[in-house]
C-alpha positions, 0 to 999 in steps of 0.5 A: 500500500502506498503512503499518503503524505500528511502534515502534522496538522492534517493528521491531527484533523483526521484523528479528531474527525475519526474520534468524533465519528466514533464517540458522538456520531456512531452512538447517536445514530445507534440511538436513532435506529433503536428509537425508530425500531420501537415505533413498530413496522420497519417496512414503512418507517422513513426514520428507520431508513434514514438512520440506517443510511446515516449509519452506513455513511458514518461506518464508511467514513470511519473505515476510510479515515482508519485506512488513511491514517494507517497508511499515512506518512506524517511529515513535519515541515519544521523538521525538513532540511530541504535547503530552500527547495519546494517540497511537501509541507513547504510554504511558498510565496509566489509572484504571478509573472503576468500580473504581479500578484503575490500569493502564499501557498502551503503544499499539503496532502490531498485530504488537507487541501483548502484553497481558502486557507491557501493550502494546495494539494501535492497532486495539484498542477501548481504544486507539481510544478513547484516541487524541486524549485528554489527561490528565484526559479520560475515555475510553469503551470499548465492551467485551463487558460494556458501556461501560467508562469510564477516566480518562487519568491520565498520558501519556508518550512513552517 
């Protein structure tokens, strides 16, 4: 099985979600199923069907999270010694060569990616173009609108 890269924070968030599902959501849905069963005929009981469907979702998500955490390679960006290269976990400051806009992204695992928090997936086109680049290098990114060029202004391991 291949390793799934996660930052320390990303792994912690998945562990918290797993704990919440096991300790709050699972018992809640079990109670909902028990209450619906107590109402009698299950063949026409919409509450029972909804609770069973919710239980299936919760159990599926628990299995998914356990598998991801079991195959996770947790990487702490602060301990990386990449000599200024863009690597997984790095926080990269970029300047768009077309319009001069400056953006800052952290390269994270697929499950952690959230563009609103400036976290981009390691498998995204921009992250793939940045991997291995140093400050001052130009990264060419294939975007839907064509090739975009970004200059790597700074690389940090936060």
